[in-house]
N, C-alpha and C positions, 0 to 999 in steps of 0.2 A: 471428437478427438482428430486428428490427423492420421494420415497412413504411416508415421513411424514415431520411434520415438528413441531415444539415448539412455544407454544402460552401463554404468561402470562398478563392478564388485571391489569390494574392498575386506580383506580379512588382516588382522594384526599379524598373522606369521609371514605372509607373502605381499602384503601392501596393495596397492589398486592393480585391478586387471586392465587391458588394453580396451580402451573404448568402443563400443561396439553400438553401431546405427541398425534398429532392426524394425520389424513390423510391430505395431501396434497391437499388444495382446495383455492379458492378464497376467498377476503376478500369483506366484505357489510360493506363501509363506506359511514357515512354522509357527502352529498357535501359540507357542511362548516365546515369538520375536520382540524383543524390546521396544518394537515400534507400538506394538498391540497392547503389551503389559506395563510398559515404564513412560510412554509417550514419547520414544527417543525420536523425535521427528523434528526438521525443520525445511523451510520452502522459500522460495521467491518468486517474485510476480513480475514480469516485464513483457515489452508490447514491441511486436514489429509493424510497420506502417508501409503500407504502398504509396509512393508519392505521387504527384502532379504531373513528375516527371518520368513515371514509370518504373524507378527503382525502390528496393526495398529498402525501410532504413530499422536500426533498434534504437530506441531512445534510452542514452546512459548506460549501458550495460555495462561497463566497468564500474558502475556505482553498485550495481546488484553482485556484481562477483565479488566485491570488497564486502558487503553486509553478509552474504552469503558464508564468507568465510569467518567471520566474527560471530555468526551466530552459531557455526559449526564449532567452534572452539568454546562456545559458552555451555553448549550442550555435553562436551566432550565426546563429540564424534571426530573421526578422523577427516582433515582437511585437503581438498583437492585444490591444486593450484589454479587460482582465479582467471590468468590469461590462457590458460590451455585449455580449463573449461569452457570458456569463451569461444575459442577456435572450434569446439566440439559441437555447442549450440550454432554457431554460424552453418557449420555442414549439415547440420539439421534441417536448418531454416531453409536454407537453400534447396535440399530433397524436396521440402513441401511446400515451396514457395507459392503453388498454385493455391494452397489453401489460405494465403494472406487475401481477406477481403479487399475490395478495389473502391467500395464505399466509404467517404469521410465519415468519421465518428466510430468507425469500426476498425478492428486490428486482428493481430494473431496474437495469443495471449501464449506467452510463454512462462511453462512453471519447472524449473530445476527443484527436486527435492533429493533429500538426503536422508535417509532411515536407519535405525539400528535392527541389525536380524540376530542379534546376538540372544544365545536362548540360557544363558547361565544367569535366572534370576537374582541368584544370590552372590553373586560377582558383578560387583560396580564397572569391572574391566571392560569395556567393549571391545569384543571380537571379530564381530563380523558386521558389514553394514554396506548399504547400496545406496548409488547415486543414479537418478534418471532425471530425465527430462522430457515433457510432454507437451504438445502444443495443440490448440482449441481457438477459431475464430470467435469472437466476440463482439457484442453490439452495446449500448446503453447498459449502465449499471443498475438503475434503479429504475422500476416499473412505472414510477409516476415522473421520471426524470427521460431527457430524451437528448440524443448527441446532435449538435448541429449550432448554428448562432444563437438560437435562443435555447438554454438550460433551466428548465421548471425546478423551481426549488423544494426540499422537503423539510420534514417536521422532526423534533428532537424530544426525547423524555428525559429529563434531568433528575436523578433520584440518588441522593448522598447512600443510598442503602445499597446501591449497585458498583460493585468495583472492580476494572479490568485489571489492575495492575496497582505492584506496592512497592516503596524502597526496600533494594536489595533482591528484588524479584528478577523475574525475565522479561518484563513487558516492553523492553526497549528491543527483544531479538523478534526474528522473524521465525517463531516457533507454534507449532500447531494448536499446543496446550494453550496459546493465550487466546484462541478463536473459537475451539470447541467448547468451554466453559461459559461463552455469551451467547449462544443460542438459543438458550431458554427464555433468557432477559430479553434478547433480539423480540422473541415472539411475543413476551408481556408487552414490550411498547406497540407492536402492533396491533394486538387486542385493544389498545388504549387508544387506539388511532394516530399512531407515530412512526416515522417510516424506520428510525434510528434512537440510539441511546446516546446522551451526552456524557462521558464518562467521566466522574468525579471521584477526587480522594478527598474527603472531609469538604472542604470547598475551593478547593482547588481543581481549574478543568484541566482533562487530560487529551482525550481525544475523543471523535465523535464515531460512534460505529466502529469502523475500520479503518479511519481518516483523521487524517493530522487536523486541527483545529486552527482557525485564522479570525480574528476581529478587525475590522476597517473602522475606526473610531474617532472621535475627538476625546484626548485623552485630559485627567483632572488638573493637568498645567494648560490646557486649552488648545495643545499639539494636535494636528492628523496625525495618525500613527496606525501602522500596521503592526498588530501583534500574535503572538502566537508562543504558545508554551516552551519551555527550555528542554533541552535534550539531556535530563536528569536522572535516565534511569526508567521512566513510567512510559515513556512513548516511543514508539517507532521510529526510528531515523529515516524519515521518508524522503524518497528522491524527488517525489514532485514537490514535496515541503521546501527541499533543499533549492531546487529549482527557482521555485516561487520568491524565496528568500535574495536569490541571486537577482533575479529579475527585477523584482522592486528595487533592492538597492542601486542597480542600472539606471533605471527612472530617477532616481535622487529626487523625487517629488514630494515626499513625507518621511517622518519618523520611522523608520523599522525596527521592531525590537523582537527579543526571544527571552520572555520572563515569563515569572508565575503570573496569572490572571485567573482570579476568583469568579464564582458564580453570582456572588454578591457585586463585585465590581460591574460586572456583566448588567444584572437587574438595576442597578442604580442609573449606570450609563443609559442604559435603555429608556428607562422612565424621565431622565434628564434630557432625551432628544439627542444624546450624543453618539449612540451607534450609528454608523453609517450604512456597516452593511456586516454578516457573519458568514462565512463560506468554510467548507472541508474540503482537504486534496488529496487524491490518492492516487497510484498507477490505474486502479480499477475504475474509478469515477471521473478522474481529471481533477475536477472542479465542480464544486456541489452548492449552492447557493443555501441558506437556510430563513426560512418565513416564520417558523412557529418555534419556541420551546416551552414546554411544560416543566415547571419547577415549583414544588411544594402547593399543587392545585390552583396555582396563578400559569394562566397561559400568556408568554411574553410575545407580542407581534414584532417580528423583525423588519425593517426595511428592506423592501427588495424593488428592485426595477431592471429591466432587460438592458439598461444603461448603466453598467455597473462595474466596479472593479475585477469582479472575478470572472465577467463576460471577456474584459481587456486580457486578464491574465490567460484564459482559455484561448481565444485566436493568436496570441503571442505563442503558446506552445503549441497549438495545432499548426501554427507556420512551419513550426522546426521542424515537428513531427513528421510532416507530409511533405517538407522539402522546398515549399515556397520561400524559405530563408534559408539557406546554407548555413549549419552550424555544428559545430564538432561535438555538440552532444548527440546528435543524430545521424552516424556516419552510415553511409551506404554499404550494405552487405551484399547485394545481389541486383 
């Protein structure tokens, strides 16, 4: 972690305290705090990049602030004004700017979090909370993958018995409870020789690990199509996902769809030779091609080359994030 952190306290009686940037240090938390006893916690993930021009940029931070507020509302945590929180975060990044890695493919990870400190476990009305932001330099997300012009693919285990989210739940929010429950199943996938889990709800594909799912294929009507599951409460409203959809629609070279896609459609299309590529996206991994999927004791080999759509997306996003292309998505912060 970097040298400093941002901390803002909240109480129901007095509201928000003045934002404070202080030395990075552990918290002292009451054992009965809501974050520990009831899972009252949300967070965000965003990155700062050292550009080719020597300037530091943050990628689409306004979108993270919107999602942070939405998650807070869903978990009944107090909302902090997103524009004002972003100003505080920028001051923190400026103070610790020497921590931003200068090597391409690396970045400074920014983690805002909001936790319940309320100790009245019988009372569901939160009376005390803490908002904090910590920073850490990061590199490639997957052990088997690497940052750079060539991205190594990963494998997925698809098992309908493994469920990440369900209708009416909190799958679309950035809440810690969405991820803690998946660790055991992730270890099971690794034990079987796979990198991540392809999450299903019955036969519907939702996410892959902590990433949004994309498939580039020739659909049943013979059309070239880029497809991703819709935002219908089961998947995180990924900012990289949103950016890729925007970029693909700007290219206007193939059909771009947000709709339900099933594992059976994927299996059939792959057997028919209609799958061109499958990849997943997210803030941490950026873009991650998939080369194998295990489903019901059958291993699907997914087409993969270094000259593919995911590499093109990766280069497009890297050009924006590292300042080779000036873009409003990546404002200079210092």
